[in-house]
C-alpha positions in Angstrom: 0.0 0.0 0.0 1.3 3.4 -0.9 2.6 5.6 1.9 0.1 8.3 1.0 -2.8 5.9 1.4 -1.4 4.8 4.8 -1.1 8.4 5.9 -4.7 9.0 4.8 -5.9 6.1 6.9 -4.2 7.5 9.9 -5.5 11.0 9.3 -9.0 9.7 8.7 -8.9 7.7 11.9 -7.7 10.5 14.1 -10.1 13.0 12.4 -13.0 10.8 13.4 -11.6 10.3 16.9 -11.0 14.0 17.5 -14.4 14.8 16.1 -16.1 12.4 18.6 -14.0 13.8 21.4 -14.8 17.4 20.3 -18.5 16.6 20.7 -17.8 15.5 24.2 -15.8 18.7 24.9 -18.5 20.9 23.5 -21.1 19.3 25.7 -18.8 19.9 28.7 -18.1 23.5 27.7 -21.9 24.2 27.4 -22.4 22.6 30.8 -19.6 24.6 32.4 -21.0 28.0 31.1 -24.1 27.4 33.1 -22.0 27.8 36.2 -20.0 30.7 37.5 -16.7 29.7 35.8 -14.9 32.4 33.7 -14.5 31.7 29.9 -10.7 31.3 30.4 -11.3 28.6 33.1 -13.9 26.9 30.9 -11.6 26.7 27.8 -8.7 25.6 29.9 -10.9 22.8 31.2 -11.9 21.9 27.6 -8.2 21.7 26.6 -7.7 19.5 29.7 -10.5 17.1 28.6 -9.1 17.1 25.0 -5.7 16.1 26.3 -7.3 13.5 28.6 -8.8 11.8 25.5 -5.9 12.3 23.1 -2.7 11.5 25.0 -3.6 8.0 26.1 -5.2 7.3 22.7 -2.0 8.2 20.8 0.2 6.3 23.3 -2.0 3.1 23.0 -2.6 3.3 19.3 1.1 3.6 18.3 2.4 1.2 20.9 0.2 -1.5 19.5 0.6 -0.4 15.9 4.4 0.0 15.8 5.4 -2.7 18.3 2.9 -5.2 19.5 1.6 -6.1 16.0 5.0 -7.0 14.6 6.4 -8.5 17.8 3.4 -10.7 18.8 0.4 -10.7 16.5 2.3 -11.2 13.3 4.1 -14.2 14.9 0.8 -15.5 16.3 1.9 -15.2 19.9 -1.7 -14.5 21.1 -1.2 -15.2 24.8 1.8 -13.0 24.9 -0.1 -10.3 23.0 -2.9 -10.2 25.5 -0.5 -10.1 28.5 1.9 -7.5 27.1 -1.0 -5.6 25.6 -2.7 -5.2 29.0 0.6 -4.1 30.6 1.2 -1.7 27.8 -2.3 -0.2 28.2 -1.7 0.3 31.9 1.7 1.8 31.2 0.1 4.2 28.7 -2.5 5.1 31.3 0.2 5.9 34.0 2.4 7.8 31.5 -0.6 9.8 30.2 -1.7 10.8 33.7 1.8 12.0 34.5 2.0 14.0 31.3 -1.3 15.7 31.8 -0.5 16.3 35.4 2.6 18.3 34.3 0.7 20.2 31.6 -2.3 21.0 33.9 -0.9 21.1 37.5 -4.2 22.6 38.7 -6.0 19.6 37.5 -3.4 17.1 38.6 -4.8 13.7 39.7 -2.1 13.2 42.2 -2.8 16.2 44.3 -5.3 14.3 46.4 -3.2 11.1 46.6 -3.1 7.8 44.9 -6.7 6.9 45.7 -7.9 9.8 43.6 -5.5 9.1 40.7 -6.2 5.4 40.4 -9.7 5.5 38.8 -8.6 8.3 36.4 -5.5 6.4 35.4 -7.7 3.3 34.8 -9.9 5.3 32.5 -6.9 6.4 30.5 -5.6 2.8 30.4 -9.0 1.7 28.9 -8.7 4.5 26.3 -5.2 3.3 25.4 -6.5 -0.3 25.2 -9.4 0.6 22.9 -7.3 2.7 20.6 -4.5 0.1 20.7 -7.0 -2.4 19.4 -7.9 -0.1 16.6 -4.2 0.2 15.9 -4.0 -3.6 15.5 -7.0 -3.6 13.2 -5.6 -0.9 10.9 -2.1 -2.4 10.9 -3.6 -5.8 10.1 -5.6 -4.4 7.2 -2.5 -2.7 5.8 -0.4 -5.9 6.2 -3.2 -8.0 4.6 -3.4 -5.6 1.7 0.3 -5.5 1.2 0.6 -9.3 1.2 -2.3 -9.5 -1.3 -0.6 -7.1 -3.7 2.7 -9.0 -3.2 1.1 -12.3 -4.1 -0.5 -10.7 -7.2 2.9 -9.3 -8.2 4.6 -12.7 -7.6 1.8 -14.4 -9.6 2.3 -12.0 -12.5 6.0 -12.6 -12.5 5.5 -16.3 -12.2 3.0 -16.1 -15.1 5.5 -14.2 -17.2 8.2 -16.8 -16.5 5.9 -19.7 -17.3 4.8 -18.0 -20.5 8.4 -17.5 -21.4 9.0 -21.2 -20.7 6.2 -22.2 -22.9 7.5 -20.0 -25.7 11.0 -21.4 -25.2 9.7 -24.9 -25.6 7.8 -24.0 -28.8 10.3 -21.8 -30.6 13.4 -24.1 -31.1 11.4 -27.2 -32.3 9.1 -25.3 -34.6 11.7 -22.9 -35.9 14.2 -25.6 -36.8 11.7 -27.7 -38.7 10.1 -24.7 -40.5 13.5 -23.3 -41.7 14.5 -26.7 -43.0 11.2 -27.1 -44.9 11.5 -23.6 -46.4 15.2 -24.3 -47.3 14.1 -27.3 -49.3 11.2 -25.4 -50.9 13.5 -22.5 -52.1 14.9 -24.7 -54.8 11.5 -25.9 -56.0 9.3 -22.8 -55.7 11.1 -19.5 -54.6 7.9 -17.5 -54.6 6.1 -19.9 -52.4 9.1 -20.1 -50.1 9.1 -16.3 -49.8 5.4 -16.4 -48.8 6.2 -18.9 -46.1 9.1 -16.9 -44.9 6.8 -13.9 -44.5 4.4 -16.0 -42.5 7.3 -17.2 -40.3 8.4 -13.6 -39.8 4.8 -12.7 -38.7 4.8 -15.6 -36.3 8.1 -14.6 -34.7 7.0 -10.9 -34.5 3.9 -12.1 -32.7 5.8 -14.1 -30.2 8.4 -11.4 -29.5 6.0 -8.4 -29.2 2.3 -9.3 -29.0 2.7 -11.8 -26.1 4.0 -9.1 -23.7 0.6 -7.8 -22.9 -1.9 -9.4 -20.5 -4.6 -9.8 -23.2 -4.5 -9.6 -27.0 -7.3 -9.6 -29.6 -8.7 -13.1 -30.1 -8.3 -12.4 -33.9 -4.5 -12.2 -33.5 -4.3 -15.5 -31.6 -6.4 -17.2 -34.3 -4.4 -15.5 -37.1 -1.2 -16.9 -35.5 -2.7 -20.4 -35.4 -3.7 -20.1 -39.1 -0.2 -19.1 -40.1 1.2 -21.9 -37.9 -1.0 -24.4 -39.6 0.0 -23.1 -43.1 3.6 -23.6 -42.2 2.9 -27.1 -41.0 1.3 -28.0 -44.3 4.6 -27.7 -46.2 5.8 -30.7 -44.3 3.6 -33.0 -46.3 2.3 -33.6 -49.8 -1.2 -34.6 -48.5 -3.5 -31.7 -49.4 -5.9 -32.1 -46.5 -3.4 -33.1 -43.9 -4.8 -30.4 -41.5 -8.4 -29.3 -41.0 -8.7 -25.9 -39.3 -12.1 -24.4 -38.7 -13.2 -21.3 -36.7 -17.0 -21.0 -35.9 -18.7 -18.0 -34.5 -18.0 -14.3 -34.5 -14.6 -13.1 -33.3 -15.4 -9.3 -33.3 -13.1 -7.4 -30.9 -12.9 -10.0 -28.2 -9.8 -10.3 -26.0 -7.9 -13.4 -24.7 -4.7 -14.2 -23.0 -1.8 -14.7 -25.4 -0.6 -18.2 -26.4 -3.5 -20.0 -24.7 -4.2 -22.4 -27.5 -0.8 -22.4 -29.3 0.9 -24.9 -27.1 -1.9 -27.4 -27.6 -1.8 -26.8 -31.4 2.0 -27.3 -31.4 1.6 -30.4 -29.3 -0.8 -31.9 -31.8 1.6 -31.5 -34.7 4.5 -32.7 -32.7 2.8 -36.0 -32.0 1.1 -36.4 -35.4 3.4 -38.8 -37.2 0.9 -39.9 -39.9 1.5 -37.0 -42.4 0.3 -39.1 -45.4 -3.3 -39.3 -44.0 -6.0 -36.7 -44.6 -7.3 -34.9 -41.5 -4.5 -36.2 -39.4 -4.8 -33.0 -37.4 -8.2 -31.4 -36.9 -8.6 -28.1 -35.1 -12.0 -26.6 -34.4 -12.6 -23.4 -32.4 -16.2 -22.6 -31.7 -17.1 -19.1 -30.3 -20.4 -18.2 -28.7 -21.4 -15.2 -26.5 -20.3 -16.7 -23.2 -18.2 -19.7 -24.2 -15.2 -20.7 -26.3 -14.5 -24.3 -27.2 -11.1 -25.4 -28.5 -11.2 -28.9 -29.9 -8.2 -30.6 -31.4 -7.5 -34.2 -32.5 -4.5 -35.8 -34.1 -3.6 -39.2 -35.4 -0.4 -40.9 -34.0 1.6 -44.0 -34.4 1.7 -46.6 -31.7 4.5 -46.0 -29.3 4.4 -42.2 -29.6 4.4 -40.1 -26.4 1.2 -39.1 -24.8 0.4 -35.4 -25.1 0.8 -35.0 -21.3 4.4 -35.9 -21.7 5.0 -33.1 -24.2 8.2 -31.4 -23.2 7.8 -32.8 -19.7 6.2 -29.5 -18.8 3.9 -28.3 -21.6 0.5 -29.6 -20.3 1.4 -28.9 -16.7 2.1 -25.3 -17.5 -1.1 -25.0 -19.5 -3.1 -26.4 -16.6 -1.4 -24.0 -14.2 -2.2 -21.0 -16.5 -5.8 -22.1 -16.8 -6.2 -22.4 -13.1 -4.8 -18.9 -12.6 -6.7 -17.3 -15.5 -10.0 -19.2 -15.4 -10.6 -20.6 -11.9 -13.7 -22.7 -12.0 -14.4 -21.3 -15.5 -12.7 -23.9 -17.7 -12.6 -27.5 -18.5 -9.6 -29.3 -20.0 -10.2 -32.8 -21.3 -7.4 -35.0 -22.7 -8.3 -38.4 -24.0 -6.9 -41.3 -26.1 -9.0 -43.4 -28.4 -7.3 -45.9 -30.6 -4.8 -44.0 -32.8 -6.3 -40.6 -31.9 -5.5 -38.1 -29.3 -8.2 -35.7 -28.4 -7.8 -32.4 -26.5 -10.9 -30.3 -25.7 -10.6 -27.0 -23.8 -13.8 -25.1 -22.8 -13.7 -21.6 -21.5 -16.7 -20.2 -19.8 -16.6 -16.4 -19.5 -18.2 -13.1 -20.5 -15.8 -11.9 -23.2 -13.9 -8.6 -22.7 -13.7 -6.4 -25.8 -11.2 -3.8 -27.0 -13.8 -1.1 -26.3 -14.3 -2.1 -22.6 
């Protein structure tokens, strides 16, 4: 929490406290004027009452706020907190009585002996205890808020690291194969090779720059997948090796970057039957409150299960989904004969570029 906000909390608390105590002082002043006291005596008594309420309050509040919270409550030493807290309140009461006695010697509580001073000191100790309790509450709120923001910051940093790890797993494998394929294609069809190089350039630009933001247009994610699929098609002579379909309206909806790409890359990595049509099928269905990513790929017996992809791929995807869509997603991975099937369903109200 920013220091300015903490300062405002303190100022706000003491403003309300002084306001409450001022009402009490005004009532006392009005009552005193009904007697024969002079205005000077009346206002001096008002200042005395103000000090009576403020000095022990300040002592108790900041003793608990600055010392007891960190020393005992934060370390969950509850019994010690109660014991030391009571002693601190009594100490604040005695100290406040002594200070006020020095400031207002004509109102000193000790002039008539200890018996007269004890109940007044007890009242001050109670004021110190009550304000000390409020000090613990305010310090607890500030600490809770700071820990919450710290967790959010760490989660964001962790998310960035995991996203970078996902990207690092995709880039080398995909880039190496694509460059080899384009190299072979250059000798056969230079114009077509140039087109694919431009697609690869767009893909690398996307991964370097577009994925740095928290959300990107869904259209860009789908465009990336389309170009990725196009580059995968040059690995085989089978015309309908890949089926890629997008259903529904994209409009200006937003989504987290690289949410589906690891799953797409995984399907191609484990699809060894390039001579078959529809060896990889990708379908993305978009509705108002739901997005379904459905991907199947054919494989050869003995191939790795998708969950073993990179040793970390699916694990990272699941962690991202838990963080981004808690209780609003369903990831299903299944194996049926020679087919792997991955289905990801996202339930959400879509954010748009205009919102």
